Steps between C-alpha positions, in 0.01 A plus 500: 500500500736212562661368816831325545303221667411251237113509464320269263255661262196312656620575862245695709779693670698730265646828600175665390325319779686472828225375727546500869478201738618374838724198524741309714768248433650200676826690556314808617158413652413869574215625281605797280375684190630431147408556142484231231729540201511194265560185703650710786388697794692822570516537886404857574606482863869450377476807269343694783786410734763642261304826429359445152185687603658785691423748222123415491245635754572186701852623574641234737174385656468123533188394295635185317647309793135429592272202512232677292474778237286714720761753611614560143142516375383768744781732377293584182545552130813724505700237697371216276603694185844592628587153615378356176726742311804399713424123433456545126822698493712246697361207308547663155740322269717820465522575870820354659445604858335169616586296195872526553499472882535123516514478882176698538331318216552166678340627816217689327368249238319175595353249265127482531519122524717536811244735676182445690245762415293632787170703515630842375267725697364507855132531409275699734178490309386314189208607277379291211300657216266364239623712211455278189162548330534175306562305823213668680273443201592121481445441863175701505374305201560172672314595815245750385461463130624709209250783543593563855866418482640823638376657822353854465812664664768306311560752208493800731765402757791259558339225711736355770527342838759498779695169501729332742857634498634238734447214255677666209793280412798498265520278192597152563292460823290175511183492706234254601160495331266714714209363684170659603128502460347402179133466410450220237226569247308196612519583864293745720786547748877549468773252561858539616739377225820572321444750214383321185518788267845650556593756239790731401447875411738670257558840640759778532564716800663832581687594805439844662805717581425822680147489629252782581394655824168393644220720356705611191391322184758432222400650164470278203760708312747466794431138587789348305744712703412271791577170316837341547456206264306203389504125573322179362216381727324174536204559728391140561129450540279228663194539276263270685584643841446847350161411344362414849659770707510823280144627564479768627855614579702342209818288513648382835631149545492441126780749453693526829710178492768611235581762250828449320714772348814500290829582682606780257341843516521667159531879531223709327770686316615177332152453365462857362610408138204250498230742611175467298146614534257268678147415377259784416298559805126539455336671685751775550639477847420759766750784512707361784560181292554663165862467367682726264760266353538134391510304823551137425795279395557239221605210724460159341384236757504125491369227743638141512378187676709196582338202675684258721488239215576738223852501344498875426283806561208574264406853384137564603452875453644806325383839596620867526503755776366764256159329501435641851209745492590691813865626527741516798448873517122472504527224769711717718291814449183292593664332794590832665214721400346440839816618662634144551879513558725270311834415647844392356479138426129470437416253216222575261410210256320535178252213534483222234623614158301367219457586128231444241631169370460173686877445528537840667278415796698539816342220721388136476150615595492674157726270290301192599173695535416397852602147429277442196783524248813327654845585358641202301881437521718320261582223742134409539434685825233765541426775745193689614667607831847471651594157637742398777859504362426761228733783463384827349753734344425853376750698298491846335720739298507810281647433152756775406719544188747206560431475862226415765410672829355206692378395838644152519260246631253446787448136587315294756412134555198361673546242779223279635279635767597444854359173629403661826457869580793619701712212394791585270643150469306402188628802297801729526507858384833523312699710251562346159835568346 
């Protein structure tokens, strides 16, 4: 399948992908929904105005002239499929309808470099899972020893916690180093200090489309019907703050200051050709978590770090989504088995994605093994934890036959901690372009 839009072979955004995002431009500052195709954004609010979707279940309803994807997401799988068919048809190399309409084309296509990408979804609730066995084993080994690495419940259910939706930000958002209570090893009492062990977490997240009614669990076999699409996630972590605060209720301040997501939401349908089986699960899950089909995806993932004094970014990790032990379907089934109601726009993140090899570890905690094995860079620098001025970039894609279905990038740079609590003069939150 080829488009009349020129798409480079290594582009993340061929016609086979068509991820959704929310953007605005200098000429038109109103947020609206578009899809990525090559180096361009196709403005769906323009196509909506001229009736391109009137033959779908959307008819003439306004769902793309919106500041978020929520209204479209809640319409469900049939609407998503029909809109995708329309878009792949009008962008196809052999379809003249939009291709030969020069006036409409000039209005509908925007270069990505001329657009500002916004948070794509209005997120009501955010849940972060702990779905990588290798990551859980590595962390458990560091803190409890190899024999007691995994907690007794880990292989029986998808462990998770409820995160902070208000601090989920879009790629390119800088933020100040968090501060909080830390208990040094040589002290009997905690101190208040900027985080000294700031870390990234290589994750992916899914957005919920239609939710479920309170009291009505979603079955594992029907769970993917509720998933609109996937994004890259960097769930930043303040390890030293977490080490002091997490008992007995788990992460709090160590995780609530920022979670960064990529601006493009890749539809689940675009990932279907890359469906694979996840790891063998032993012991066999209880019936409500037992799946009947391959339920993972072959998504290659990479993490880069560029310090303030580095000339270029350095590759520090390579992993794959297929390493996750607990699948999206299992996460949703477990999340709702109590009757918990998910809503359109809810974000479910995977937890750190790590593999068996050292290079596939999805955090500095693991890569530098709690600071005992610092990463060495070509320019002489080393890292055990993220330093001020460091920019972390995560990217991911599926490799097809002559094309890629990718997620673009998710980036974030660390600014110095505020010099005084409540004083924003020492550091500005800003958008990097």
